[in-house]
C-alpha positions in Angstrom: 113.0 51.0 -129.9 115.3 52.1 -132.7 116.8 55.3 -131.2 119.8 55.4 -133.4 117.9 55.2 -136.6 117.3 58.6 -138.1 113.6 59.3 -138.1 112.0 59.5 -141.5 109.8 62.4 -142.5 106.0 61.9 -141.8 103.7 61.3 -144.7 102.0 64.5 -146.0 99.1 62.8 -147.7 96.7 59.8 -147.2 94.3 57.8 -149.4 91.3 59.8 -150.5 92.9 63.2 -149.7 91.7 65.9 -152.1 94.7 67.8 -153.4 95.7 70.6 -155.9 98.9 71.1 -157.8 101.0 74.0 -156.6 102.0 74.9 -160.1 98.4 75.0 -161.2 95.9 75.4 -158.4 93.0 74.9 -160.8 94.0 71.2 -161.2 92.5 69.1 -158.4 92.8 65.4 -157.8 92.3 62.6 -155.3 95.1 60.6 -153.7 94.7 56.9 -154.5 98.0 55.3 -153.3 100.6 56.3 -150.7 104.0 54.9 -149.8 102.8 54.1 -146.2 99.8 52.1 -147.3 99.7 48.6 -145.9 100.5 46.7 -149.1 101.8 43.3 -148.3 103.2 42.8 -151.7 104.3 45.6 -154.0 102.3 45.8 -157.3 104.0 44.3 -160.3 106.5 46.6 -162.0 105.1 46.2 -165.5 101.5 47.4 -165.5 99.4 49.4 -167.9 98.1 51.6 -165.0 100.7 54.2 -164.2 99.8 54.2 -160.6 100.7 50.5 -160.1 104.5 50.7 -159.9 106.0 50.4 -156.4 106.2 53.8 -154.6 109.2 55.2 -152.8 108.9 57.3 -149.7 107.7 60.8 -150.5 105.6 59.7 -153.6 101.8 59.4 -154.0 99.6 58.1 -156.8 97.0 60.7 -157.9 94.0 60.8 -160.2 93.1 64.2 -161.4 89.6 65.5 -162.4 87.8 66.3 -164.4 90.4 65.2 -166.9 91.1 61.5 -166.4 94.9 61.7 -165.8 96.7 59.4 -163.3 100.3 59.7 -162.3 102.8 59.2 -159.5 104.2 62.5 -158.2 106.4 63.8 -155.4 104.4 65.0 -152.4 106.1 68.4 -152.6 104.3 69.4 -155.8 100.9 69.0 -154.1 98.9 70.9 -151.6 96.2 69.5 -149.3 92.7 70.8 -150.1 90.6 68.6 -147.9 90.8 65.3 -145.9 87.8 62.9 -146.0 86.4 61.1 -142.9 83.2 59.3 -142.1 81.5 58.4 -138.8 83.5 55.7 -137.0 86.9 56.7 -138.6 89.9 57.1 -136.3 92.3 60.0 -136.3 95.0 61.8 -134.4 96.2 65.4 -134.2 99.6 64.2 -135.5 101.4 61.0 -136.2 103.5 61.1 -133.0 100.4 61.8 -130.8 99.6 58.8 -128.6 96.0 60.0 -128.1 93.5 59.2 -130.8 89.9 60.0 -131.4 86.8 58.6 -133.2 84.8 60.6 -135.6 81.2 61.0 -134.5 79.9 63.1 -137.3 81.1 65.3 -140.2 80.1 68.6 -141.7 81.0 69.5 -145.3 80.6 72.6 -147.3 81.4 72.7 -151.0 81.9 74.9 -154.0 79.6 73.9 -156.8 79.3 74.4 -160.5 76.8 73.3 -163.2 77.7 69.8 -164.3 77.3 70.7 -168.1 78.0 74.4 -168.5 80.6 74.7 -165.8 78.9 77.8 -164.5 80.1 78.2 -160.8 77.9 79.1 -157.9 79.4 82.1 -156.0 79.1 80.9 -152.4 80.0 77.8 -150.4 77.0 75.5 -149.9 76.4 73.4 -146.8 75.0 69.9 -146.7 71.6 71.3 -145.6 71.3 73.3 -148.8 71.7 70.5 -151.3 70.3 67.0 -152.0 71.7 64.2 -154.1 71.0 64.3 -157.8 71.5 60.6 -158.0 68.5 58.5 -157.1 70.4 55.5 -155.9 74.0 54.3 -156.0 75.9 51.0 -155.9 76.1 49.6 -152.4 73.1 51.5 -151.1 70.6 49.6 -148.8 67.0 49.1 -149.8 64.1 47.8 -147.9 61.1 45.8 -149.1 58.6 43.7 -147.2 60.7 43.6 -144.0 63.9 42.6 -145.9 67.1 44.6 -146.1 69.0 44.3 -149.3 71.9 46.0 -151.1 72.2 47.2 -154.7 75.1 45.2 -156.3 74.6 46.0 -160.0 72.7 48.5 -162.1 71.7 48.8 -165.8 71.7 52.4 -167.0 70.1 54.3 -169.8 72.1 57.5 -170.4 71.3 60.3 -172.8 74.3 61.7 -174.6 74.3 65.0 -176.4 76.5 64.7 -179.6 77.8 67.4 -181.9 74.9 69.1 -183.6 72.7 68.9 -180.5 71.1 65.5 -181.1 70.6 63.2 -178.2 71.6 59.5 -178.3 70.4 56.9 -175.9 73.1 54.6 -174.5 72.0 51.5 -172.6 74.7 49.5 -170.7 75.3 47.4 -167.7 77.3 49.5 -165.2 77.2 52.7 -163.2 79.9 54.1 -165.4 78.6 57.5 -166.4 77.5 60.6 -164.6 75.7 63.8 -165.8 78.2 66.3 -167.2 80.9 63.8 -168.2 82.4 64.6 -171.6 84.9 63.0 -174.0 85.4 60.5 -176.7 85.1 57.6 -174.3 81.4 58.2 -173.6 80.1 56.3 -176.6 81.6 52.9 -177.6 83.9 52.7 -180.6 82.0 51.5 -183.7 82.8 47.8 -184.5 81.5 45.5 -187.2 80.2 43.2 -184.4 78.2 46.0 -182.8 74.6 45.7 -184.0 71.1 45.3 -182.8 69.7 47.6 -180.2 73.0 49.5 -179.4 73.6 50.4 -183.0 69.9 51.2 -183.5 69.8 53.6 -180.5 73.1 55.2 -181.4 72.1 55.7 -185.0 75.7 54.9 -186.1 76.9 57.9 -184.1 80.7 58.0 -183.8 82.5 59.1 -180.6 83.5 62.8 -180.3 85.4 65.0 -177.8 82.2 66.9 -177.4 79.9 64.0 -176.4 78.3 65.1 -173.2 76.1 63.0 -170.7 73.0 65.0 -169.9 70.9 62.3 -168.2 71.4 59.0 -166.5 68.5 56.7 -165.5 68.9 53.4 -163.6 66.4 51.2 -165.3 67.2 47.8 -163.7 68.7 47.1 -160.2 70.1 43.8 -159.0 69.6 43.6 -155.3 71.3 41.1 -152.9 68.8 40.5 -150.1 70.7 40.1 -146.8 68.5 39.7 -143.8 65.0 40.1 -142.5 63.5 42.3 -139.8 64.6 40.9 -136.5 61.6 42.2 -134.6 59.3 39.8 -136.4 58.0 36.6 -134.8 59.1 33.4 -136.4 55.7 33.0 -138.0 55.8 36.5 -139.5 59.3 36.0 -140.8 58.3 32.7 -142.5 55.5 34.4 -144.3 57.9 36.9 -146.0 60.0 35.0 -148.6 63.2 36.5 -149.9 62.3 39.1 -152.6 63.2 39.0 -156.3 66.6 39.6 -157.7 65.9 42.2 -160.4 63.9 45.4 -160.0 62.6 47.6 -162.8 59.7 49.6 -164.0 56.9 50.1 -161.6 58.4 47.7 -159.1 61.2 50.2 -158.4 58.6 52.3 -156.5 58.1 49.5 -154.0 61.6 49.8 -152.8 62.7 52.3 -150.0 66.3 53.4 -150.1 68.2 53.9 -146.8 71.2 56.2 -147.0 74.2 56.1 -144.7 75.2 59.3 -143.0 78.6 58.9 -144.7 76.9 59.0 -148.1 75.1 62.2 -147.2 78.4 64.1 -146.9 79.4 65.9 -150.1 82.6 64.6 -151.9 84.4 66.1 -154.8 82.8 64.8 -158.0 79.4 64.2 -156.4 76.3 65.2 -158.4 73.9 67.3 -156.3 71.1 69.9 -156.8 70.0 72.8 -154.7 67.0 72.4 -152.4 64.0 74.7 -153.0 65.7 77.3 -155.2 66.5 77.7 -158.9 70.1 77.2 -159.7 71.7 77.3 -163.1 69.9 75.3 -165.8 70.7 74.0 -169.2 68.4 72.6 -171.9 69.3 69.9 -174.4 67.7 68.3 -177.4 64.8 69.4 -179.5 61.1 69.4 -178.7 60.4 67.5 -181.9 62.7 64.6 -180.9 61.4 61.5 -179.3 63.3 62.4 -176.1 61.8 65.9 -176.0 63.9 68.6 -174.4 66.0 67.7 -171.4 66.5 70.3 -168.6 69.6 69.8 -166.5 69.9 71.3 -163.0 72.6 69.0 -161.8 75.6 70.5 -160.1 79.0 68.9 -159.5 81.1 69.3 -156.3 84.4 71.0 -157.2 85.9 71.6 -153.8 85.1 70.7 -150.2 86.0 71.8 -146.7 85.3 69.2 -144.0 85.1 69.6 -140.2 84.7 66.6 -138.0 83.2 66.2 -134.5 85.7 64.1 -132.6 85.4 62.1 -129.4 88.9 61.8 -128.0 90.0 58.9 -125.8 90.1 61.0 -122.7 86.4 61.7 -123.1 86.7 65.3 -124.4 84.8 66.3 -127.6 86.0 68.8 -130.2 85.2 70.0 -133.6 88.3 70.2 -135.8 89.3 71.1 -139.3 89.9 67.7 -141.0 93.1 69.1 -142.5 94.5 69.6 -139.0 94.4 65.9 -138.3 95.8 62.6 -139.7 94.1 59.3 -140.2 95.0 56.7 -137.5 96.0 53.9 -139.9 97.6 51.4 -137.5 95.6 51.4 -134.3 97.0 49.4 -131.4 94.9 46.2 -130.7 94.1 47.5 -127.2 92.9 50.9 -128.4 89.4 51.8 -127.3 87.2 54.9 -126.8 84.5 56.1 -124.4 81.3 54.1 -124.8 83.0 51.0 -126.1 81.8 47.6 -124.8 84.9 45.5 -124.0 86.0 42.5 -121.9 88.2 43.1 -119.0 90.4 40.0 -118.8 92.7 39.2 -116.0 94.1 35.7 -115.5 91.4 34.9 -113.0 88.2 36.4 -114.5 86.5 38.1 -117.4 84.1 41.0 -116.9 81.9 43.0 -119.3 82.8 46.7 -118.9 82.0 50.0 -120.7 84.9 52.3 -121.3 84.5 55.7 -119.7 87.8 57.3 -120.6 91.3 56.3 -121.7 94.7 57.8 -120.7 96.6 56.9 -123.9 100.0 57.9 -122.5 99.7 55.7 -119.4 97.7 53.0 -121.2 95.1 53.0 -118.5 91.3 53.3 -118.7 88.4 54.0 -116.3 85.7 51.4 -117.0 82.2 50.9 -115.8 81.6 47.3 -114.7 78.2 46.4 -116.2 77.3 43.9 -113.5 77.8 46.3 -110.5 77.9 49.8 -112.0 81.2 50.4 -110.3 83.9 52.6 -112.0 87.3 51.1 -111.8 90.8 51.7 -113.2 92.1 49.1 -115.6 95.2 48.5 -117.7 94.3 48.7 -121.4 96.5 45.6 -121.8 93.8 43.7 -120.0 91.0 45.0 -122.2 89.8 43.1 -125.2 87.8 45.4 -127.5 87.5 42.8 -130.3 86.4 39.5 -128.8 89.2 37.6 -130.6 90.0 35.4 -127.6 88.2 32.3 -126.3 85.2 34.2 -124.8 82.6 32.0 -126.4 83.3 28.9 -128.5 79.7 29.0 -129.8 79.9 32.5 -131.2 80.4 32.7 -135.0 83.9 33.7 -136.1 82.7 36.9 -137.7 81.0 38.2 -134.6 82.6 40.8 -132.3 82.1 42.9 -129.2 79.8 45.8 -129.1 79.0 48.1 -132.0 80.8 50.9 -133.6 79.5 54.3 -134.8 78.3 54.0 -138.3 77.3 50.4 -138.0 73.9 49.4 -139.4 71.9 47.4 -136.9 68.6 45.6 -136.5 66.6 46.5 -133.4 64.9 43.6 -131.5 61.5 44.2 -129.9 61.3 45.3 -126.3 61.4 42.3 -124.0 63.6 40.3 -126.4 67.3 40.2 -127.2 69.8 39.2 -129.8 70.5 35.8 -128.2 74.2 36.5 -127.6 76.0 36.9 -124.3 76.9 40.5 -123.9 79.1 42.3 -124.9 79.0 40.0 -127.9 76.8 41.3 -130.7 75.9 38.8 -133.5 76.2 39.8 -137.2 73.8 38.6 -139.8 73.5 39.0 -143.6 73.5 36.1 -146.0 75.0 36.8 -149.5 73.4 34.5 -152.0 75.6 32.4 -154.2 74.8 34.3 -157.4 76.3 37.5 -155.9 79.7 35.7 -155.4 79.8 34.8 -159.1 82.7 36.4 -160.9 82.0 38.2 -164.2 81.9 35.7 -167.0 83.0 36.9 -170.4 82.5 34.7 -173.5 84.8 34.4 -176.5 82.9 37.2 -178.3 83.2 39.5 -175.3 79.7 39.1 -174.1 78.8 38.7 -170.4 77.5 35.5 -169.1 75.7 34.3 -166.0 73.2 36.6 -164.2 74.8 39.7 -165.6 73.8 38.4 -169.1 70.2 38.0 -167.8 70.3 41.5 -166.4 71.7 42.9 -169.6 69.0 41.2 -171.8 66.3 42.6 -169.5 67.7 46.1 -169.6 68.1 46.0 -173.4 64.5 44.9 -173.8 63.3 47.8 -171.7 65.4 50.2 -173.8 64.0 48.8 -177.1 60.5 49.3 -175.9 61.1 52.9 -174.6 58.5 55.3 -176.0 56.5 52.5 -177.7 53.0 51.4 -176.8 53.0 49.2 -173.8 56.4 50.4 -172.4 56.6 50.9 -168.7 58.2 54.0 -167.2 60.3 53.8 -164.1 58.6 54.8 -160.8 60.9 56.7 -158.4 62.4 54.7 -155.5 60.8 55.6 -152.2 62.4 57.5 -149.3 61.7 57.2 -145.6 59.2 59.7 -144.4 59.4 61.7 -141.2 56.9 60.5 -138.6 56.6 57.1 -140.3 57.6 54.4 -137.7 57.2 51.4 -140.1 61.0 51.1 -140.7 62.1 51.8 -137.1 63.4 48.2 -136.7 66.6 49.1 -138.6 69.0 52.0 -138.3 72.6 53.4 -138.0 74.5 53.6 -134.8 74.9 57.3 -133.9 76.7 57.3 -130.6 77.7 55.1 -127.6 76.7 56.3 -124.2 78.8 55.9 -121.1 76.0 53.9 -119.3 76.3 51.3 -122.1 73.2 52.1 -124.1 73.3 52.9 -127.8 71.9 55.8 -129.8 70.5 54.7 -133.1 69.1 57.0 -135.8 66.3 55.2 -137.6 65.1 55.8 -141.2 62.5 58.4 -140.3 65.2 60.6 -138.6 64.2 59.8 -135.0 66.9 58.9 -132.5 66.2 55.9 -130.2 68.2 54.7 -127.3 68.4 50.9 -126.8 70.5 48.5 -124.7 73.3 46.6 -126.5 71.6 43.2 -126.2 68.7 44.3 -128.4 71.0 45.0 -131.4 72.2 42.7 -134.2 74.7 44.1 -136.7 74.2 43.9 -140.5 76.9 42.1 -142.4 76.7 43.6 -145.8 77.6 42.1 -149.1 80.6 44.3 -149.7 82.2 43.2 -146.4 81.4 39.6 -147.1 82.9 39.6 -150.5 86.0 41.4 -149.2 86.3 38.8 -146.4 85.8 36.0 -149.0 88.5 37.3 -151.3 90.9 37.9 -148.4 90.6 34.4 -147.0 93.7 33.1 -148.8 95.8 36.2 -148.1 99.3 35.3 -146.9 99.1 31.7 -147.8 101.2 29.8 -150.3 99.3 28.7 -153.3 101.3 25.6 -153.9 104.0 23.6 -152.0 107.2 22.6 -153.7 106.8 19.0 -154.8 109.4 16.5 -156.0 109.2 13.3 -158.0 111.7 10.8 -159.4 112.2 10.9 -163.1 113.0 7.9 -165.4 116.7 8.3 -164.7 116.2 8.0 -161.0 116.9 11.7 -160.3 114.7 13.8 -158.0 113.1 16.7 -159.9 110.6 19.4 -159.1 107.1 18.2 -160.0 104.0 16.5 -158.7 103.5 12.8 -157.9 100.3 10.9 -158.0 100.9 8.5 -155.1 102.2 10.1 -151.9 103.0 6.6 -150.4 105.6 6.0 -153.2 107.6 9.2 -152.4 111.1 8.5 -151.5 113.4 10.7 -149.5 114.7 13.6 -151.6 117.8 13.9 -149.6 119.0 10.3 -149.5 122.1 11.1 -151.5 122.9 14.4 -149.8 125.4 14.9 -147.1 124.4 16.4 -143.8 125.5 19.9 -144.9 122.5 20.0 -147.1 120.3 20.6 -144.1 122.4 23.3 -142.5 120.4 26.4 -141.4 121.0 29.5 -143.5 121.9 32.6 -141.7 119.0 35.0 -141.1 119.4 38.4 -142.7 119.3 41.8 -141.0 120.4 40.7 -137.6 118.1 37.7 -137.4 120.9 35.3 -136.8 120.8 33.5 -133.4 123.7 34.3 -131.2 124.4 32.7 -127.8 123.9 34.6 -124.6 125.3 34.0 -121.2 121.9 34.8 -119.8 120.0 32.4 -122.0 122.2 29.5 -123.1 122.3 26.4 -120.8 124.8 23.8 -121.9 123.2 20.3 -122.1 124.4 17.9 -119.4 125.1 14.2 -119.9 123.7 11.5 -117.7 122.8 7.9 -117.9 119.9 8.6 -120.3 121.5 10.2 -123.2 119.3 11.3 -126.2 118.8 8.7 -128.9 120.1 9.3 -132.4 119.4 6.9 -135.2 122.1 5.8 -137.7 121.6 4.5 -141.2 120.4 1.0 -140.2 117.8 -0.3 -142.6 114.1 -0.2 -141.5 111.2 -2.3 -142.7 109.4 -0.9 -145.7 106.1 -1.0 -143.8 107.2 0.9 -140.8 104.5 3.1 -139.4 104.5 6.1 -137.1 102.6 4.2 -134.4 104.9 1.2 -134.2 108.4 2.2 -135.4 111.0 2.1 -132.7 114.0 4.3 -133.0 115.9 2.9 -130.1 119.3 1.5 -131.0 122.1 -0.3 -129.2 124.1 1.8 -126.9 127.2 1.9 -129.1 125.2 3.7 -131.8 124.0 6.5 -129.5 125.8 9.8 -130.2 126.9 12.0 -127.4 126.0 15.7 -127.3 128.7 18.1 -128.5 128.7 20.1 -125.3 128.7 18.8 -121.7 127.6 20.7 -118.6 129.3 19.9 -115.3 125.9 19.8 -113.6 125.3 16.1 -114.6 122.0 16.0 -112.6 120.4 18.6 -114.9 117.5 17.3 -117.2 118.2 20.0 -119.7 118.9 18.0 -122.9 118.5 19.6 -126.2 117.2 16.5 -128.0 115.6 13.4 -126.6 113.4 10.6 -127.8 110.7 9.7 -125.2 108.8 6.4 -125.1 105.3 7.9 -125.9 103.7 11.2 -126.9 102.0 13.2 -124.2 98.2 13.4 -124.2 98.3 17.2 -124.2 100.1 17.3 -127.6 98.1 19.4 -130.1 98.1 16.5 -132.6 97.8 13.6 -130.1 94.4 12.6 -131.4 95.3 12.7 -135.1 95.5 9.2 -136.6 99.2 8.2 -137.0 100.3 8.4 -140.6 101.9 5.4 -142.2 105.4 6.2 -143.2 107.8 4.6 -145.6 111.3 3.5 -145.1 112.5 6.6 -146.9 110.6 8.7 -144.3 112.4 6.9 -141.5 115.7 7.4 -143.2 115.0 11.1 -143.5 114.1 11.3 -139.8 117.4 9.7 -138.9 119.2 12.6 -140.6 116.7 15.1 -139.0 117.4 13.7 -135.6 121.2 13.8 -136.1 120.9 17.5 -137.1 118.8 18.3 -134.0 121.2 16.3 -131.8 124.3 18.1 -133.0 123.2 21.6 -134.0 120.3 22.8 -131.8 121.1 26.0 -129.9 121.1 25.4 -126.2 118.0 27.5 -125.7 115.9 25.1 -127.9 114.7 21.7 -126.7 113.0 19.1 -128.9 111.3 15.9 -127.8 110.5 13.1 -130.2 108.5 9.9 -129.5 109.0 6.3 -130.1 105.3 5.5 -130.5 104.6 8.5 -132.7 107.5 9.3 -135.0 105.2 11.8 -136.8 105.0 14.1 -133.7 107.5 16.4 -132.0 107.4 19.0 -129.3 109.8 22.0 -129.1 110.5 24.4 -126.3 112.2 27.7 -127.3 113.4 30.1 -124.7 113.0 33.8 -125.7 116.4 35.4 -126.6 118.0 38.1 -124.5 117.1 41.8 -125.1 113.8 40.9 -126.8 110.4 41.3 -125.2 110.4 37.5 -125.0 113.6 37.1 -122.8 113.5 34.1 -120.6 109.9 33.2 -121.5 109.0 29.7 -122.8 107.4 29.2 -126.2 106.1 25.7 -127.0 105.3 24.5 -130.5 103.9 21.1 -131.3 104.8 19.6 -134.7 103.2 17.0 -136.9 104.8 15.4 -140.0 102.2 14.2 -142.5 102.6 11.3 -144.8 104.2 13.5 -147.5 107.0 14.8 -145.4 109.6 16.0 -146.4 107.9 16.8 -149.7 105.5 19.0 -147.7 106.6 21.2 -144.8 106.0 20.2 -141.1 102.8 21.3 -139.6 103.2 23.6 -136.5 100.8 24.4 -133.7 101.9 27.2 -131.2 100.6 26.8 -127.7 99.3 30.4 -127.0 98.9 31.3 -123.4 97.8 34.9 -123.7 94.4 34.3 -122.0 92.7 35.7 -125.1 94.5 39.1 -124.7 95.8 39.2 -128.3 98.8 37.7 -130.1 102.2 37.7 -128.3 103.8 38.0 -131.8 102.4 38.9 -135.2 103.6 35.5 -136.5 102.2 33.4 -133.6 98.4 33.3 -133.7 96.2 32.6 -130.7 94.6 29.6 -132.5 98.0 28.1 -133.0 99.1 29.1 -136.5 102.8 29.8 -137.0 103.1 32.2 -139.9 106.4 31.6 -141.6 107.5 31.1 -145.2 109.4 27.9 -144.5 106.2 26.4 -143.1 104.2 27.3 -146.1 101.9 29.5 -144.1 103.1 32.8 -145.6 103.7 33.5 -149.3 107.3 34.8 -149.2 110.0 34.4 -151.8 110.3 31.0 -153.2 113.9 30.8 -151.8 112.4 31.1 -148.3 109.8 28.4 -148.8 110.1 24.8 -147.7 112.3 22.6 -149.9 112.7 18.9 -149.4 116.3 19.2 -150.5 117.3 22.4 -148.6 115.1 22.7 -145.6 115.0 20.9 -142.3 113.3 20.8 -138.9 116.4 22.4 -137.4 116.1 25.3 -139.9 112.4 25.8 -139.1 113.1 25.9 -135.3 116.0 28.3 -135.6 114.1 30.5 -138.0 111.3 30.9 -135.3 113.9 31.9 -132.7 115.9 34.1 -135.0 113.2 35.7 -137.2 110.1 35.6 -135.1 111.2 36.1 -131.4 113.0 39.3 -132.2 113.7 42.7 -130.6 111.1 44.6 -132.6 108.3 42.1 -133.4 105.8 44.7 -134.7 107.9 45.0 -137.8 107.4 41.2 -138.5 104.2 42.2 -140.2 105.4 42.6 -143.9 103.3 45.7 -144.4 105.0 47.4 -141.4 108.6 46.7 -142.3 108.9 49.8 -144.4 107.8 51.9 -141.5 111.0 51.4 -139.6 112.4 54.8 -138.6 109.1 56.5 -139.1 107.3 58.1 -136.1 104.4 55.8 -136.7 106.6 52.8 -136.7 108.5 53.8 -133.6 105.4 54.5 -131.5 103.6 51.3 -132.6 106.7 49.2 -132.1 107.2 50.5 -128.5 103.6 49.8 -127.6 103.8 46.3 -129.1 107.0 45.4 -127.2 105.4 46.4 -123.9 102.4 44.1 -124.7 104.7 41.2 -125.8 106.8 41.6 -122.6 103.8 41.6 -120.3 102.1 38.7 -122.0 105.3 36.5 -122.2 105.7 36.9 -118.4 102.4 35.1 -118.2 103.8 32.3 -120.3 106.2 31.6 -117.5 103.3 31.3 -115.0 101.4 29.0 -117.3 104.3 26.7 -118.0 104.9 26.2 -114.2 101.3 26.0 -113.1 100.1 23.4 -115.6 102.7 20.7 -116.2 103.6 20.3 -119.9 103.8 16.7 -121.1 107.4 15.6 -121.6 109.0 18.9 -120.5 107.9 19.1 -116.8 111.3 18.5 -115.3 113.1 20.6 -117.8 110.9 23.6 -117.1 111.1 23.2 -113.3 114.9 22.9 -113.5 115.2 25.9 -115.8 113.0 28.3 -113.7 113.6 27.0 -110.2 116.9 25.2 -110.0 118.9 27.4 -112.4 117.3 30.6 -111.0 115.6 31.9 -114.2 112.3 32.6 -112.3 114.2 34.7 -109.8 116.0 36.5 -112.6 112.7 37.1 -114.4 111.1 38.5 -111.3 114.1 40.7 -110.4 114.4 42.1 -114.0 110.7 42.9 -114.1 110.7 44.6 -110.8 113.8 46.6 -111.7 112.0 47.7 -114.9 108.9 48.8 -113.0 111.0 50.8 -110.5 112.9 52.5 -113.3 109.6 53.2 -115.2 108.1 54.9 -112.1 111.2 56.9 -111.5 111.3 58.1 -115.1 107.6 58.8 -115.5 107.4 61.4 -118.3 111.2 62.0 -118.5 113.3 61.0 -121.5 114.6 57.5 -121.5 118.4 57.6 -120.6 120.8 56.9 -123.5 122.1 53.8 -121.9 118.6 52.2 -121.9 117.5 53.1 -125.4 118.9 50.0 -126.9 116.8 47.8 -124.6 113.8 46.1 -126.2 111.6 47.4 -123.4 113.3 50.4 -121.8 110.2 51.6 -119.9 106.7 50.5 -119.1 103.5 52.6 -119.0 101.3 52.7 -116.0 98.9 50.3 -117.6 101.8 47.9 -118.4 102.8 48.0 -114.8 99.3 47.2 -113.5 99.1 44.2 -115.8 102.6 43.0 -115.1 102.3 43.3 -111.3 99.3 40.9 -111.4 101.5 38.3 -113.1 104.5 39.0 -110.9 102.4 38.3 -107.7 101.4 34.9 -109.1 105.0 34.2 -110.1 106.3 35.2 -106.6 103.7 32.8 -105.1 105.0 30.0 -107.3 108.6 30.7 -106.3 107.7 30.9 -102.6 105.7 27.7 -102.8 108.7 25.9 -104.4 111.1 27.3 -101.9 108.8 26.1 -99.1 108.5 22.6 -100.5 112.3 22.4 -100.9 112.8 23.5 -97.4 110.3 21.0 -96.1 112.0 18.2 -98.1 115.4 19.2 -96.8 114.0 19.3 -93.2 112.4 16.0 -93.6 115.6 14.5 -95.0 117.6 15.9 -92.1 115.1 14.6 -89.6 115.1 11.1 -91.2 118.9 11.1 -91.3 119.1 12.1 -87.7 117.1 9.1 -86.6 119.7 6.6 -88.1 122.6 6.2 -85.8 
């Protein structure tokens, strides 16, 4: 918690909010950027777009309409008109409300005006009274011959009315224009290079402020075909090849478009027309022209009012004004809602359950066990709604648990299933390589690749328009009520408490199916977003050094890694000192955590500067030295029988080391010299709560044990990281693998991934400032270790996420940090159990000594039980002032349930150890008594 930090004011606006200016209520706009948005890196300061400068709290980036003006303004000059949601979105009543809800449906009413004349309709219109005036849009699904595809590009022919009343046809690749748009940017600026069809169709017309779009026709569609009907037999599927890429002319009528419920809701700027009644109408052009006279009945949405049907976590349902809620932007990883299919994971078993209701305050949930039908109470800390753990090693990485409202799904035939182990639901949808191709622009500004092909095709159609042999476009089909031919595909409508799923199919029917008959559609937009986001948070290049002709090490790249020499050979040991962490990240000793290292007959090995063979390799190099070259630790404990030694070189690497099976890298003499200095730094400067083990047979491997610092959620817990130094070390950073023991219940820290990744700038796994990145000259293993303890295992780890750091002091940040700390505390108690139950190679005796002999296990048990007792006594009362600076001042009921399971196991381990000690003592006394 951060109780002494003054709370910052809550945000007033969120992305996609519709606003109006207080000083001119006629001016509306949409919010595009907010200060609280999760932007890992602020946009560059110098940018043509005025919205791209970094925001300060209380500012938003707005785009106004219909005039295309964009600016950053203070929140106080704006007023909220409407807030947009779609099925499946999450919301709360207020930022500090712990209870959240999921949107099940939306209802929108709108004020409309004619798109061209601006004539307003007098009354609000509901969604039932209008239909879209746009035949199809980018991203919409289409179906043909049992295939589902998605429109990824369109070629348009627009008719533009110019001054004098003439109509000009404008063909172009894009969905740039809409009926009613006006201004000098409609027609392209005349250029000497503009010729051919575009110049012919425009007749040399120059742009004008009065240019008005009166018609837009999509003449060519590019469709990415994603997946085939899953109810087909394998023989039927093989007989239906993937359809063509481009669709135009009469072929358009063979497609059937499938519209999402979210797309049916009216949004400001949408083009619609009234159903079954005559609204305002305008006419354009002259009957004698080749175009004839164009009638426009298109209306534009000017203002909306949205109400949402919400399913709250406690199972209640309510219809609320969207403006009386806030988007839930940073959901807790354990958040779930009634009907969700999740895994209930304890340390002993995993069960498929369906959530019935959630008490968000207590962090408990009633769940229905699918196997037995029993309703049981569970801690949400034991529920996995995402399937991110080790549930199935065979499941594709992009699969997940259950389905969500708004998902598009394939429905398998009765008597068949999706082939996955419930609650896993597979996700299919293959984006072809051509879709991934970035736009190619030639030296003359012309497009290349498939977009060039599509442009040529659209241009040819435009040239032939009205001539003999030209083909007119046939309207794209729509699903018909009562037609069951497309009922193998649909949108998830709701999740029932018995585990079945309501799906609305294209003809409007609602079907109820079990989860195992569904497969989710992985659409092209999601895939491209995932593809482009793969390298997020990684460093593009690692700092490299090479020796110049004068024998000096300089930044650069080398061609032969084997010829690298140590960049720090001429540096003194101070060059590898650890820099202090900023903002309280500096490690400080604690009487509850620090254990001074003892000395015994087996002191740790430290290498001096003795020469080594040039061909030394990691698998054969021996670092053992004569006893007179061994350096003693700087601090000595009186308990000389303790195995707690900060640094030690063991004869061989343990088989459970994460990199044990990697081939040993061949290392040069310079590498071994560098390791000598690294070992010296570790020997002399490691904090007493960090142990490091090196190995004579594998000098490229290390193992570290870090004890969680006091007054953090990690206090007294063991964190083990295995290290590998590749052949390029120290030119490249060490490679770390964190041993995560969370049982698949989520990360214990934002920087410590379940699969082992350690996300830290100095390790090259996060793109931080260059000054924080690994440097062969400045960085060291010691620095990396202390950085993990001081910058990762911290009091408020939720803020370790770069996008969340700015939320310190906000209500959103305070609530999420408190929930995260509870999770981290409970999970890290499980780390103690894991370290004691399954011996850890090379650290067995140290861990037993730390937890049993020195009493840290007893302390951890006593501290946890005291926290539980205090939490039960406080219940809903305010946390006392004296406890507010504690990292975990109180536990929820769900936190207590999960923690008590672990404490029972830990108590069993302590009792078993005490019993074995007692038996050993008794046996010793008995044996001694027999010798007289």
